[in-house]
PDBQT receptor file of N, H, CA, C and O in Angstrom, charges set to zero:
ATOM      1  N   MET A   1      99.135  70.931  67.171  1.00  0.00    +0.000 N 
ATOM      2  CA  MET A   1      99.281  70.584  65.923  1.00  0.00    +0.000 C 
ATOM      3  C   MET A   1      98.147  69.615  65.620  1.00  0.00    +0.000 C 
ATOM      4  O   MET A   1      97.528  69.063  66.530  1.00  0.00    +0.000 OA
ATOM      5  N   LEU A   2      97.886  69.419  64.362  1.00  0.00    +0.000 N 
ATOM      6  H   LEU A   2      98.388  69.867  63.622  1.00  0.00    +0.000 HD
ATOM      7  CA  LEU A   2      96.639  68.716  63.916  1.00  0.00    +0.000 C 
ATOM      8  C   LEU A   2      96.992  67.730  62.913  1.00  0.00    +0.000 C 
ATOM      9  O   LEU A   2      97.557  68.145  61.900  1.00  0.00    +0.000 OA
ATOM     10  N   ARG A   3      96.752  66.496  63.030  1.00  0.00    +0.000 N 
ATOM     11  H   ARG A   3      96.293  66.159  63.852  1.00  0.00    +0.000 HD
ATOM     12  CA  ARG A   3      96.930  65.470  61.884  1.00  0.00    +0.000 C 
ATOM     13  C   ARG A   3      95.702  65.460  61.136  1.00  0.00    +0.000 C 
ATOM     14  O   ARG A   3      94.617  65.460  61.718  1.00  0.00    +0.000 OA
ATOM     15  N   GLU A   4      95.791  65.453  60.019  1.00  0.00    +0.000 N 
ATOM     16  H   GLU A   4      96.672  65.453  59.547  1.00  0.00    +0.000 HD
ATOM     17  CA  GLU A   4      94.365  65.611  59.037  1.00  0.00    +0.000 C 
ATOM     18  C   GLU A   4      93.474  64.457  58.886  1.00  0.00    +0.000 C 
ATOM     19  O   GLU A   4      92.245  64.524  58.867  1.00  0.00    +0.000 OA
ATOM     20  N   ARG A   5      94.199  63.365  58.779  1.00  0.00    +0.000 N 
ATOM     21  H   ARG A   5      95.197  63.311  58.794  1.00  0.00    +0.000 HD
ATOM     22  CA  ARG A   5      93.084  62.104  58.670  1.00  0.00    +0.000 C 
ATOM     23  C   ARG A   5      93.834  60.861  58.944  1.00  0.00    +0.000 C 
ATOM     24  O   ARG A   5      95.063  60.807  58.961  1.00  0.00    +0.000 OA
ATOM     25  N   ARG A   6      92.961  59.765  59.177  1.00  0.00    +0.000 N 
ATOM     26  H   ARG A   6      91.962  59.809  59.163  1.00  0.00    +0.000 HD
ATOM     27  CA  ARG A   6      93.534  58.458  59.342  1.00  0.00    +0.000 C 
ATOM     28  C   ARG A   6      94.591  58.263  60.348  1.00  0.00    +0.000 C 
ATOM     29  O   ARG A   6      95.729  58.110  59.905  1.00  0.00    +0.000 OA
ATOM     30  N   PRO A   7      94.447  58.244  61.419  1.00  0.00    +0.000 N 
ATOM     31  CA  PRO A   7      93.459  58.885  62.173  1.00  0.00    +0.000 C 
ATOM     32  C   PRO A   7      93.601  60.342  62.493  1.00  0.00    +0.000 C 
ATOM     33  O   PRO A   7      94.695  60.857  62.724  1.00  0.00    +0.000 OA
ATOM     34  N   GLY A   8      92.471  60.988  62.501  1.00  0.00    +0.000 N 
ATOM     35  H   GLY A   8      91.583  60.569  62.313  1.00  0.00    +0.000 HD
ATOM     36  CA  GLY A   8      92.746  62.631  62.907  1.00  0.00    +0.000 C 
ATOM     37  C   GLY A   8      93.039  62.588  64.361  1.00  0.00    +0.000 C 
ATOM     38  O   GLY A   8      92.458  61.882  65.185  1.00  0.00    +0.000 OA
ATOM     39  N   LEU A   9      94.057  63.468  64.594  1.00  0.00    +0.000 N 
ATOM     40  H   LEU A   9      94.529  64.042  63.924  1.00  0.00    +0.000 HD
ATOM     41  CA  LEU A   9      94.742  63.553  65.923  1.00  0.00    +0.000 C 
ATOM     42  C   LEU A   9      95.017  65.060  66.293  1.00  0.00    +0.000 C 
ATOM     43  O   LEU A   9      95.463  65.805  65.421  1.00  0.00    +0.000 OA
ATOM     44  N   LEU A  10      94.774  65.508  67.507  1.00  0.00    +0.000 N 
ATOM     45  H   LEU A  10      94.412  64.903  68.216  1.00  0.00    +0.000 HD
ATOM     46  CA  LEU A  10      95.169  66.742  67.979  1.00  0.00    +0.000 C 
ATOM     47  C   LEU A  10      96.341  66.397  68.881  1.00  0.00    +0.000 C 
ATOM     48  O   LEU A  10      96.234  65.615  69.826  1.00  0.00    +0.000 OA
ATOM     49  N   ILE A  11      97.535  67.054  68.524  1.00  0.00    +0.000 N 
ATOM     50  H   ILE A  11      97.622  67.689  67.756  1.00  0.00    +0.000 HD
ATOM     51  CA  ILE A  11      98.742  66.640  69.178  1.00  0.00    +0.000 C 
ATOM     52  C   ILE A  11      99.390  67.901  69.838  1.00  0.00    +0.000 C 
ATOM     53  O   ILE A  11      99.609  68.936  69.208  1.00  0.00    +0.000 OA
ATOM     54  N   GLU A  12      99.688  67.718  71.212  1.00  0.00    +0.000 N 
ATOM     55  H   GLU A  12      99.510  66.878  71.724  1.00  0.00    +0.000 HD
ATOM     56  CA  GLU A  12     100.108  68.846  72.073  1.00  0.00    +0.000 C 
ATOM     57  C   GLU A  12     101.644  68.517  72.048  1.00  0.00    +0.000 C 
ATOM     58  O   GLU A  12     102.039  67.401  72.383  1.00  0.00    +0.000 OA
ATOM     59  N   ILE A  13     102.527  69.539  71.633  1.00  0.00    +0.000 N 
ATOM     60  H   ILE A  13     102.206  70.446  71.361  1.00  0.00    +0.000 HD
ATOM     61  CA  ILE A  13     103.832  69.591  71.542  1.00  0.00    +0.000 C 
ATOM     62  C   ILE A  13     104.593  70.578  72.495  1.00  0.00    +0.000 C 
ATOM     63  O   ILE A  13     104.186  71.734  72.607  1.00  0.00    +0.000 OA
ATOM     64  N   ASP A  14     105.679  70.141  73.173  1.00  0.00    +0.000 N 
ATOM     65  H   ASP A  14     106.009  69.202  73.082  1.00  0.00    +0.000 HD
ATOM     66  CA  ASP A  14     106.609  70.934  73.831  1.00  0.00    +0.000 C 
ATOM     67  C   ASP A  14     107.740  71.250  72.724  1.00  0.00    +0.000 C 
ATOM     68  O   ASP A  14     108.632  70.453  72.430  1.00  0.00    +0.000 OA
ATOM     69  N   LEU A  15     107.584  72.458  72.184  1.00  0.00    +0.000 N 
ATOM     70  H   LEU A  15     106.860  73.105  72.422  1.00  0.00    +0.000 HD
ATOM     71  CA  LEU A  15     108.485  72.932  71.240  1.00  0.00    +0.000 C 
ATOM     72  C   LEU A  15     109.944  72.966  71.539  1.00  0.00    +0.000 C 
ATOM     73  O   LEU A  15     110.788  72.428  70.823  1.00  0.00    +0.000 OA
ATOM     74  N   PRO A  16     110.224  73.693  72.744  1.00  0.00    +0.000 N 
ATOM     75  CA  PRO A  16     111.642  73.784  73.174  1.00  0.00    +0.000 C 
ATOM     76  C   PRO A  16     112.293  72.343  73.330  1.00  0.00    +0.000 C 
ATOM     77  O   PRO A  16     113.456  72.132  72.984  1.00  0.00    +0.000 OA
ATOM     78  N   ARG A  17     111.563  71.475  73.813  1.00  0.00    +0.000 N 
ATOM     79  H   ARG A  17     110.618  71.646  74.094  1.00  0.00    +0.000 HD
ATOM     80  CA  ARG A  17     112.098  70.109  74.159  1.00  0.00    +0.000 C 
ATOM     81  C   ARG A  17     111.977  69.177  72.790  1.00  0.00    +0.000 C 
ATOM     82  O   ARG A  17     112.646  68.157  72.623  1.00  0.00    +0.000 OA
ATOM     83  N   GLY A  18     111.169  69.610  71.995  1.00  0.00    +0.000 N 
ATOM     84  H   GLY A  18     110.626  70.439  72.131  1.00  0.00    +0.000 HD
ATOM     85  CA  GLY A  18     110.973  68.650  70.802  1.00  0.00    +0.000 C 
ATOM     86  C   GLY A  18     110.155  67.382  71.126  1.00  0.00    +0.000 C 
ATOM     87  O   GLY A  18     110.283  66.386  70.414  1.00  0.00    +0.000 OA
ATOM     88  N   ARG A  19     109.335  67.394  72.162  1.00  0.00    +0.000 N 
ATOM     89  H   ARG A  19     109.231  68.203  72.741  1.00  0.00    +0.000 HD
ATOM     90  CA  ARG A  19     108.608  66.278  72.654  1.00  0.00    +0.000 C 
ATOM     91  C   ARG A  19     106.994  66.470  72.267  1.00  0.00    +0.000 C 
ATOM     92  O   ARG A  19     106.421  67.544  72.085  1.00  0.00    +0.000 OA
ATOM     93  N   ILE A  20     106.465  65.228  72.196  1.00  0.00    +0.000 N 
ATOM     94  H   ILE A  20     106.931  64.356  72.343  1.00  0.00    +0.000 HD
ATOM     95  CA  ILE A  20     105.163  65.156  72.097  1.00  0.00    +0.000 C 
ATOM     96  C   ILE A  20     104.520  64.946  73.613  1.00  0.00    +0.000 C 
ATOM     97  O   ILE A  20     104.708  63.925  74.274  1.00  0.00    +0.000 OA
ATOM     98  N   LEU A  21     103.787  66.000  74.024  1.00  0.00    +0.000 N 
ATOM     99  H   LEU A  21     103.634  66.830  73.488  1.00  0.00    +0.000 HD
ATOM    100  CA  LEU A  21     103.146  65.774  75.461  1.00  0.00    +0.000 C 
ATOM    101  C   LEU A  21     101.896  64.867  75.547  1.00  0.00    +0.000 C 
ATOM    102  O   LEU A  21     101.791  63.974  76.388  1.00  0.00    +0.000 OA
ATOM    103  N   ASP A  22     100.914  65.170  74.580  1.00  0.00    +0.000 N 
ATOM    104  H   ASP A  22     100.999  65.896  73.898  1.00  0.00    +0.000 HD
ATOM    105  CA  ASP A  22      99.713  64.429  74.577  1.00  0.00    +0.000 C 
ATOM    106  C   ASP A  22      99.121  64.317  73.117  1.00  0.00    +0.000 C 
ATOM    107  O   ASP A  22      99.604  64.932  72.166  1.00  0.00    +0.000 OA
ATOM    108  N   THR A  23      98.094  63.524  73.030  1.00  0.00    +0.000 N 
ATOM    109  H   THR A  23      97.701  63.024  73.802  1.00  0.00    +0.000 HD
ATOM    110  CA  THR A  23      97.572  63.243  71.747  1.00  0.00    +0.000 C 
ATOM    111  C   THR A  23      96.080  63.058  72.094  1.00  0.00    +0.000 C 
ATOM    112  O   THR A  23      95.824  62.518  73.171  1.00  0.00    +0.000 OA
ATOM    113  N   SER A  24      95.169  63.411  71.371  1.00  0.00    +0.000 N 
ATOM    114  H   SER A  24      95.377  63.849  70.496  1.00  0.00    +0.000 HD
ATOM    115  CA  SER A  24      93.803  63.058  71.462  1.00  0.00    +0.000 C 
ATOM    116  C   SER A  24      93.256  62.649  69.966  1.00  0.00    +0.000 C 
ATOM    117  O   SER A  24      93.460  63.363  68.984  1.00  0.00    +0.000 OA
ATOM    118  N   LEU A  25      92.551  61.437  69.920  1.00  0.00    +0.000 N 
ATOM    119  H   LEU A  25      92.385  60.857  70.718  1.00  0.00    +0.000 HD
ATOM    120  CA  LEU A  25      92.200  61.000  68.712  1.00  0.00    +0.000 C 
ATOM    121  C   LEU A  25      90.735  61.699  68.483  1.00  0.00    +0.000 C 
ATOM    122  O   LEU A  25      89.863  61.748  69.350  1.00  0.00    +0.000 OA
ATOM    123  N   LEU A  26      90.639  62.160  67.337  1.00  0.00    +0.000 N 
ATOM    124  H   LEU A  26      91.348  62.120  66.633  1.00  0.00    +0.000 HD
ATOM    125  CA  LEU A  26      89.497  62.828  66.985  1.00  0.00    +0.000 C 
ATOM    126  C   LEU A  26      88.425  61.944  66.334  1.00  0.00    +0.000 C 
ATOM    127  O   LEU A  26      88.563  61.639  65.150  1.00  0.00    +0.000 OA
ATOM    128  N   LYS A  27      87.369  61.516  67.034  1.00  0.00    +0.000 N 
ATOM    129  H   LYS A  27      87.257  61.765  67.996  1.00  0.00    +0.000 HD
ATOM    130  CA  LYS A  27      86.553  60.383  66.836  1.00  0.00    +0.000 C 
ATOM    131  C   LYS A  27      85.200  60.716  67.006  1.00  0.00    +0.000 C 
ATOM    132  O   LYS A  27      84.937  61.765  67.593  1.00  0.00    +0.000 OA
ATOM    133  N   GLU A  28      84.219  59.933  66.554  1.00  0.00    +0.000 N 
ATOM    134  H   GLU A  28      84.432  59.080  66.077  1.00  0.00    +0.000 HD
ATOM    135  CA  GLU A  28      82.797  60.255  66.658  1.00  0.00    +0.000 C 
ATOM    136  C   GLU A  28      82.325  60.308  68.279  1.00  0.00    +0.000 C 
ATOM    137  O   GLU A  28      81.460  61.093  68.666  1.00  0.00    +0.000 OA
ATOM    138  N   THR A  29      82.913  59.503  69.034  1.00  0.00    +0.000 N 
ATOM    139  H   THR A  29      83.616  58.865  68.719  1.00  0.00    +0.000 HD
ATOM    140  CA  THR A  29      82.539  59.562  70.534  1.00  0.00    +0.000 C 
ATOM    141  C   THR A  29      82.913  60.825  71.114  1.00  0.00    +0.000 C 
ATOM    142  O   THR A  29      82.267  61.165  72.106  1.00  0.00    +0.000 OA
ATOM    143  N   ASN A  30      83.881  61.641  70.676  1.00  0.00    +0.000 N 
ATOM    144  H   ASN A  30      84.405  61.365  69.871  1.00  0.00    +0.000 HD
ATOM    145  CA  ASN A  30      84.089  62.806  71.244  1.00  0.00    +0.000 C 
ATOM    146  C   ASN A  30      83.712  64.101  70.424  1.00  0.00    +0.000 C 
ATOM    147  O   ASN A  30      84.320  65.165  70.546  1.00  0.00    +0.000 OA
ATOM    148  N   GLY A  31      82.634  63.894  69.569  1.00  0.00    +0.000 N 
ATOM    149  H   GLY A  31      82.140  63.030  69.470  1.00  0.00    +0.000 HD
ATOM    150  CA  GLY A  31      81.969  64.938  68.939  1.00  0.00    +0.000 C 
ATOM    151  C   GLY A  31      82.279  65.147  67.485  1.00  0.00    +0.000 C 
ATOM    152  O   GLY A  31      81.628  65.970  66.841  1.00  0.00    +0.000 OA
ATOM    153  N   PHE A  32      83.255  64.434  66.928  1.00  0.00    +0.000 N 
ATOM    154  H   PHE A  32      83.783  63.766  67.451  1.00  0.00    +0.000 HD
ATOM    155  CA  PHE A  32      83.580  64.498  65.459  1.00  0.00    +0.000 C 
ATOM    156  C   PHE A  32      82.888  63.540  64.528  1.00  0.00    +0.000 C 
ATOM    157  O   PHE A  32      83.394  62.520  64.062  1.00  0.00    +0.000 OA
ATOM    158  N   ASN A  33      81.599  64.016  64.301  1.00  0.00    +0.000 N 
ATOM    159  H   ASN A  33      81.187  64.845  64.680  1.00  0.00    +0.000 HD
ATOM    160  CA  ASN A  33      80.749  63.227  63.334  1.00  0.00    +0.000 C 
ATOM    161  C   ASN A  33      80.212  64.254  62.423  1.00  0.00    +0.000 C 
ATOM    162  O   ASN A  33      80.184  65.467  62.627  1.00  0.00    +0.000 OA
ATOM    163  N   HIS A  34      79.766  63.572  61.329  1.00  0.00    +0.000 N 
ATOM    164  H   HIS A  34      79.789  62.586  61.163  1.00  0.00    +0.000 HD
ATOM    165  CA  HIS A  34      79.098  64.391  60.259  1.00  0.00    +0.000 C 
ATOM    166  C   HIS A  34      77.885  63.449  59.762  1.00  0.00    +0.000 C 
ATOM    167  O   HIS A  34      77.878  62.218  59.754  1.00  0.00    +0.000 OA
ATOM    168  N   HIS A  35      76.838  64.345  59.341  1.00  0.00    +0.000 N 
ATOM    169  H   HIS A  35      76.844  65.345  59.347  1.00  0.00    +0.000 HD
ATOM    170  CA  HIS A  35      75.678  63.563  58.929  1.00  0.00    +0.000 C 
ATOM    171  C   HIS A  35      75.802  62.830  57.436  1.00  0.00    +0.000 C 
ATOM    172  O   HIS A  35      75.037  61.935  57.077  1.00  0.00    +0.000 OA
ATOM    173  N   ASP A  36      76.744  63.285  56.735  1.00  0.00    +0.000 N 
ATOM    174  H   ASP A  36      77.365  64.012  57.026  1.00  0.00    +0.000 HD
ATOM    175  CA  ASP A  36      76.880  62.644  55.362  1.00  0.00    +0.000 C 
ATOM    176  C   ASP A  36      78.298  61.655  55.355  1.00  0.00    +0.000 C 
ATOM    177  O   ASP A  36      78.420  60.667  54.631  1.00  0.00    +0.000 OA
ATOM    178  N   LEU A  37      79.169  62.068  56.168  1.00  0.00    +0.000 N 
ATOM    179  H   LEU A  37      79.070  62.871  56.757  1.00  0.00    +0.000 HD
ATOM    180  CA  LEU A  37      80.613  61.449  56.079  1.00  0.00    +0.000 C 
ATOM    181  C   LEU A  37      80.932  60.567  57.174  1.00  0.00    +0.000 C 
ATOM    182  O   LEU A  37      80.806  61.002  58.318  1.00  0.00    +0.000 OA
ATOM    183  N   THR A  38      81.338  59.356  56.976  1.00  0.00    +0.000 N 
ATOM    184  H   THR A  38      81.440  59.002  56.046  1.00  0.00    +0.000 HD
ATOM    185  CA  THR A  38      81.936  58.409  58.099  1.00  0.00    +0.000 C 
ATOM    186  C   THR A  38      83.211  59.074  58.605  1.00  0.00    +0.000 C 
ATOM    187  O   THR A  38      83.826  59.848  57.871  1.00  0.00    +0.000 OA
ATOM    188  N   ILE A  39      83.611  58.801  59.802  1.00  0.00    +0.000 N 
ATOM    189  H   ILE A  39      83.112  58.173  60.398  1.00  0.00    +0.000 HD
ATOM    190  CA  ILE A  39      84.800  59.275  60.315  1.00  0.00    +0.000 C 
ATOM    191  C   ILE A  39      85.979  59.050  59.604  1.00  0.00    +0.000 C 
ATOM    192  O   ILE A  39      86.904  59.852  59.728  1.00  0.00    +0.000 OA
ATOM    193  N   ASP A  40      86.099  57.935  58.770  1.00  0.00    +0.000 N 
ATOM    194  H   ASP A  40      85.348  57.283  58.668  1.00  0.00    +0.000 HD
ATOM    195  CA  ASP A  40      87.230  57.512  57.880  1.00  0.00    +0.000 C 
ATOM    196  C   ASP A  40      87.329  58.461  56.668  1.00  0.00    +0.000 C 
ATOM    197  O   ASP A  40      88.387  58.569  56.048  1.00  0.00    +0.000 OA
ATOM    198  N   LYS A  41      86.238  59.133  56.342  1.00  0.00    +0.000 N 
ATOM    199  H   LYS A  41      85.379  59.045  56.846  1.00  0.00    +0.000 HD
ATOM    200  CA  LYS A  41      86.162  59.915  55.148  1.00  0.00    +0.000 C 
ATOM    201  C   LYS A  41      86.322  61.426  55.491  1.00  0.00    +0.000 C 
ATOM    202  O   LYS A  41      86.670  62.272  54.667  1.00  0.00    +0.000 OA
ATOM    203  N   LEU A  42      86.008  61.692  56.889  1.00  0.00    +0.000 N 
ATOM    204  H   LEU A  42      85.725  61.005  57.559  1.00  0.00    +0.000 HD
ATOM    205  CA  LEU A  42      86.179  63.043  57.221  1.00  0.00    +0.000 C 
ATOM    206  C   LEU A  42      87.630  63.609  57.498  1.00  0.00    +0.000 C 
ATOM    207  O   LEU A  42      88.433  62.958  58.167  1.00  0.00    +0.000 OA
ATOM    208  N   ASP A  43      87.917  64.761  56.997  1.00  0.00    +0.000 N 
ATOM    209  H   ASP A  43      87.265  65.290  56.453  1.00  0.00    +0.000 HD
ATOM    210  CA  ASP A  43      89.262  65.354  57.244  1.00  0.00    +0.000 C 
ATOM    211  C   ASP A  43      89.109  66.339  58.227  1.00  0.00    +0.000 C 
ATOM    212  O   ASP A  43      88.007  66.704  58.638  1.00  0.00    +0.000 OA
ATOM    213  N   PHE A  44      90.326  66.838  58.667  1.00  0.00    +0.000 N 
ATOM    214  H   PHE A  44      91.221  66.542  58.333  1.00  0.00    +0.000 HD
ATOM    215  CA  PHE A  44      90.652  67.711  59.576  1.00  0.00    +0.000 C 
ATOM    216  C   PHE A  44      91.628  68.803  59.153  1.00  0.00    +0.000 C 
ATOM    217  O   PHE A  44      92.815  68.697  59.459  1.00  0.00    +0.000 OA
ATOM    218  N   SER A  45      91.169  69.857  58.453  1.00  0.00    +0.000 N 
ATOM    219  H   SER A  45      90.205  69.943  58.205  1.00  0.00    +0.000 HD
ATOM    220  CA  SER A  45      92.192  70.623  57.695  1.00  0.00    +0.000 C 
ATOM    221  C   SER A  45      92.652  71.936  58.371  1.00  0.00    +0.000 C 
ATOM    222  O   SER A  45      93.655  72.496  57.928  1.00  0.00    +0.000 OA
ATOM    223  N   GLY A  46      92.011  72.432  59.365  1.00  0.00    +0.000 N 
ATOM    224  H   GLY A  46      91.196  71.976  59.725  1.00  0.00    +0.000 HD
ATOM    225  CA  GLY A  46      92.378  73.788  60.048  1.00  0.00    +0.000 C 
ATOM    226  C   GLY A  46      92.218  73.690  61.411  1.00  0.00    +0.000 C 
ATOM    227  O   GLY A  46      91.389  72.944  61.932  1.00  0.00    +0.000 OA
ATOM    228  N   LEU A  47      93.237  74.658  62.227  1.00  0.00    +0.000 N 
ATOM    229  H   LEU A  47      93.911  75.264  61.804  1.00  0.00    +0.000 HD
ATOM    230  CA  LEU A  47      93.084  74.536  63.565  1.00  0.00    +0.000 C 
ATOM    231  C   LEU A  47      93.352  75.877  63.993  1.00  0.00    +0.000 C 
ATOM    232  O   LEU A  47      94.324  76.470  63.524  1.00  0.00    +0.000 OA
ATOM    233  N   SER A  48      92.433  76.539  65.014  1.00  0.00    +0.000 N 
ATOM    234  H   SER A  48      91.643  76.058  65.395  1.00  0.00    +0.000 HD
ATOM    235  CA  SER A  48      92.747  77.833  65.467  1.00  0.00    +0.000 C 
ATOM    236  C   SER A  48      92.312  77.682  67.044  1.00  0.00    +0.000 C 
ATOM    237  O   SER A  48      91.415  76.972  67.499  1.00  0.00    +0.000 OA
ATOM    238  N   TYR A  49      93.173  78.519  67.714  1.00  0.00    +0.000 N 
ATOM    239  H   TYR A  49      93.901  79.096  67.344  1.00  0.00    +0.000 HD
ATOM    240  CA  TYR A  49      92.968  78.581  69.258  1.00  0.00    +0.000 C 
ATOM    241  C   TYR A  49      92.218  79.763  69.666  1.00  0.00    +0.000 C 
ATOM    242  O   TYR A  49      92.688  80.860  69.367  1.00  0.00    +0.000 OA
ATOM    243  N   ASP A  50      91.051  79.691  70.346  1.00  0.00    +0.000 N 
ATOM    244  H   ASP A  50      90.669  78.800  70.589  1.00  0.00    +0.000 HD
ATOM    245  CA  ASP A  50      90.112  80.752  70.858  1.00  0.00    +0.000 C 
ATOM    246  C   ASP A  50      90.580  81.045  72.428  1.00  0.00    +0.000 C 
ATOM    247  O   ASP A  50      90.169  80.381  73.380  1.00  0.00    +0.000 OA
ATOM    248  N   SER A  51      91.397  82.019  72.517  1.00  0.00    +0.000 N 
ATOM    249  H   SER A  51      91.731  82.558  71.743  1.00  0.00    +0.000 HD
ATOM    250  CA  SER A  51      91.891  82.305  73.858  1.00  0.00    +0.000 C 
ATOM    251  C   SER A  51      90.784  82.822  74.740  1.00  0.00    +0.000 C 
ATOM    252  O   SER A  51      90.840  82.552  75.940  1.00  0.00    +0.000 OA
ATOM    253  N   SER A  52      89.835  83.501  74.292  1.00  0.00    +0.000 N 
ATOM    254  H   SER A  52      89.790  83.720  73.317  1.00  0.00    +0.000 HD
ATOM    255  CA  SER A  52      88.749  83.979  75.113  1.00  0.00    +0.000 C 
ATOM    256  C   SER A  52      87.926  82.784  75.658  1.00  0.00    +0.000 C 
ATOM    257  O   SER A  52      87.469  82.880  76.797  1.00  0.00    +0.000 OA
ATOM    258  N   ARG A  53      87.735  81.830  75.036  1.00  0.00    +0.000 N 
ATOM    259  H   ARG A  53      88.106  81.752  74.111  1.00  0.00    +0.000 HD
ATOM    260  CA  ARG A  53      86.973  80.522  75.535  1.00  0.00    +0.000 C 
ATOM    261  C   ARG A  53      87.859  79.360  75.943  1.00  0.00    +0.000 C 
ATOM    262  O   ARG A  53      87.388  78.361  76.487  1.00  0.00    +0.000 OA
ATOM    263  N   ASP A  54      89.147  79.504  75.673  1.00  0.00    +0.000 N 
ATOM    264  H   ASP A  54      89.530  80.315  75.231  1.00  0.00    +0.000 HD
ATOM    265  CA  ASP A  54      90.226  78.493  75.944  1.00  0.00    +0.000 C 
ATOM    266  C   ASP A  54      89.816  77.150  75.404  1.00  0.00    +0.000 C 
ATOM    267  O   ASP A  54      89.726  76.099  76.039  1.00  0.00    +0.000 OA
ATOM    268  N   ARG A  55      89.576  77.363  74.095  1.00  0.00    +0.000 N 
ATOM    269  H   ARG A  55      89.649  78.217  73.579  1.00  0.00    +0.000 HD
ATOM    270  CA  ARG A  55      88.938  76.084  73.192  1.00  0.00    +0.000 C 
ATOM    271  C   ARG A  55      89.699  76.156  71.629  1.00  0.00    +0.000 C 
ATOM    272  O   ARG A  55      90.306  77.107  71.136  1.00  0.00    +0.000 OA
ATOM    273  N   PHE A  56      89.494  75.104  71.182  1.00  0.00    +0.000 N 
ATOM    274  H   PHE A  56      89.001  74.332  71.583  1.00  0.00    +0.000 HD
ATOM    275  CA  PHE A  56      90.105  74.842  69.729  1.00  0.00    +0.000 C 
ATOM    276  C   PHE A  56      89.008  74.970  68.737  1.00  0.00    +0.000 C 
ATOM    277  O   PHE A  56      87.905  74.533  69.068  1.00  0.00    +0.000 OA
ATOM    278  N   TRP A  57      89.164  75.535  67.512  1.00  0.00    +0.000 N 
ATOM    279  H   TRP A  57      90.060  75.891  67.243  1.00  0.00    +0.000 HD
ATOM    280  CA  TRP A  57      88.089  75.447  66.429  1.00  0.00    +0.000 C 
ATOM    281  C   TRP A  57      88.824  74.742  65.480  1.00  0.00    +0.000 C 
ATOM    282  O   TRP A  57      89.968  75.084  65.182  1.00  0.00    +0.000 OA
ATOM    283  N   ILE A  58      88.115  73.534  64.850  1.00  0.00    +0.000 N 
ATOM    284  H   ILE A  58      87.186  73.256  65.093  1.00  0.00    +0.000 HD
ATOM    285  CA  ILE A  58      88.787  72.566  63.858  1.00  0.00    +0.000 C 
ATOM    286  C   ILE A  58      87.938  72.553  62.662  1.00  0.00    +0.000 C 
ATOM    287  O   ILE A  58      86.749  72.245  62.742  1.00  0.00    +0.000 OA
ATOM    288  N   THR A  59      88.487  72.868  61.586  1.00  0.00    +0.000 N 
ATOM    289  H   THR A  59      89.453  73.119  61.521  1.00  0.00    +0.000 HD
ATOM    290  CA  THR A  59      87.656  72.820  60.201  1.00  0.00    +0.000 C 
ATOM    291  C   THR A  59      87.791  71.543  59.471  1.00  0.00    +0.000 C 
ATOM    292  O   THR A  59      88.740  70.770  59.602  1.00  0.00    +0.000 OA
ATOM    293  N   SER A  60      86.863  71.390  58.763  1.00  0.00    +0.000 N 
ATOM    294  H   SER A  60      86.092  72.018  58.657  1.00  0.00    +0.000 HD
ATOM    295  CA  SER A  60      86.964  70.235  57.877  1.00  0.00    +0.000 C 
ATOM    296  C   SER A  60      86.585  70.705  56.316  1.00  0.00    +0.000 C 
ATOM    297  O   SER A  60      85.542  71.295  56.033  1.00  0.00    +0.000 OA
ATOM    298  N   ASP A  61      87.495  70.382  55.475  1.00  0.00    +0.000 N 
ATOM    299  H   ASP A  61      88.342  69.903  55.704  1.00  0.00    +0.000 HD
ATOM    300  CA  ASP A  61      87.261  70.740  53.989  1.00  0.00    +0.000 C 
ATOM    301  C   ASP A  61      86.078  69.697  53.363  1.00  0.00    +0.000 C 
ATOM    302  O   ASP A  61      85.122  70.113  52.709  1.00  0.00    +0.000 OA
ATOM    303  N   LYS A  62      86.272  68.511  53.627  1.00  0.00    +0.000 N 
ATOM    304  H   LYS A  62      87.049  68.173  54.159  1.00  0.00    +0.000 HD
ATOM    305  CA  LYS A  62      85.491  67.579  53.040  1.00  0.00    +0.000 C 
ATOM    306  C   LYS A  62      84.040  67.711  53.654  1.00  0.00    +0.000 C 
ATOM    307  O   LYS A  62      83.040  67.597  52.945  1.00  0.00    +0.000 OA
ATOM    308  N   GLY A  63      83.984  67.950  54.974  1.00  0.00    +0.000 N 
ATOM    309  H   GLY A  63      84.796  68.042  55.550  1.00  0.00    +0.000 HD
ATOM    310  CA  GLY A  63      82.541  68.058  55.598  1.00  0.00    +0.000 C 
ATOM    311  C   GLY A  63      82.081  69.422  55.640  1.00  0.00    +0.000 C 
ATOM    312  O   GLY A  63      80.972  69.656  56.120  1.00  0.00    +0.000 OA
ATOM    313  N   GLN A  64      82.840  70.390  55.172  1.00  0.00    +0.000 N 
ATOM    314  H   GLN A  64      83.741  70.199  54.783  1.00  0.00    +0.000 HD
ATOM    315  CA  GLN A  64      82.462  71.782  54.859  1.00  0.00    +0.000 C 
ATOM    316  C   GLN A  64      81.935  72.169  56.263  1.00  0.00    +0.000 C 
ATOM    317  O   GLN A  64      80.854  72.759  56.262  1.00  0.00    +0.000 OA
ATOM    318  N   CYS A  65      82.432  71.969  57.281  1.00  0.00    +0.000 N 
ATOM    319  H   CYS A  65      83.310  71.489  57.282  1.00  0.00    +0.000 HD
ATOM    320  CA  CYS A  65      81.993  72.367  58.645  1.00  0.00    +0.000 C 
ATOM    321  C   CYS A  65      83.163  72.661  59.600  1.00  0.00    +0.000 C 
ATOM    322  O   CYS A  65      84.359  72.498  59.359  1.00  0.00    +0.000 OA
ATOM    323  N   LEU A  66      82.551  73.162  60.822  1.00  0.00    +0.000 N 
ATOM    324  H   LEU A  66      81.579  73.294  61.018  1.00  0.00    +0.000 HD
ATOM    325  CA  LEU A  66      83.510  73.660  61.792  1.00  0.00    +0.000 C 
ATOM    326  C   LEU A  66      83.259  72.892  63.158  1.00  0.00    +0.000 C 
ATOM    327  O   LEU A  66      82.104  72.628  63.493  1.00  0.00    +0.000 OA
ATOM    328  N   PHE A  67      84.180  72.588  63.828  1.00  0.00    +0.000 N 
ATOM    329  H   PHE A  67      85.118  72.802  63.556  1.00  0.00    +0.000 HD
ATOM    330  CA  PHE A  67      83.991  71.756  65.116  1.00  0.00    +0.000 C 
ATOM    331  C   PHE A  67      84.585  72.669  66.156  1.00  0.00    +0.000 C 
ATOM    332  O   PHE A  67      85.538  73.408  65.907  1.00  0.00    +0.000 OA
ATOM    333  N   HIS A  68      83.955  72.589  67.405  1.00  0.00    +0.000 N 
ATOM    334  H   HIS A  68      83.181  71.989  67.607  1.00  0.00    +0.000 HD
ATOM    335  CA  HIS A  68      84.315  73.411  68.527  1.00  0.00    +0.000 C 
ATOM    336  C   HIS A  68      84.668  72.643  69.614  1.00  0.00    +0.000 C 
ATOM    337  O   HIS A  68      85.007  73.182  70.668  1.00  0.00    +0.000 OA
TER     338      HIS A  68
C-alpha cells in the first residue's frame, strides 16, 4: 500500500490478519528526490510490483516521474 503524501509511506500489510507489518518513509535520503520539487511538494500516486526484479515502481503525478 502507498500513502500519497505528507509523509509519503510504503506500507506492508498482512491482509488476512489485518495488520501493518512494516512502513518505509519515502524521503530524499532513500532516493525520493526531484530537481524541481521539495519532498513536501512531491506526491506518490501509483505503485506497481515488478516480480522479475523483485522491486517496486512508484509514480509521481506532480513530479511527472517514476521511481524504482
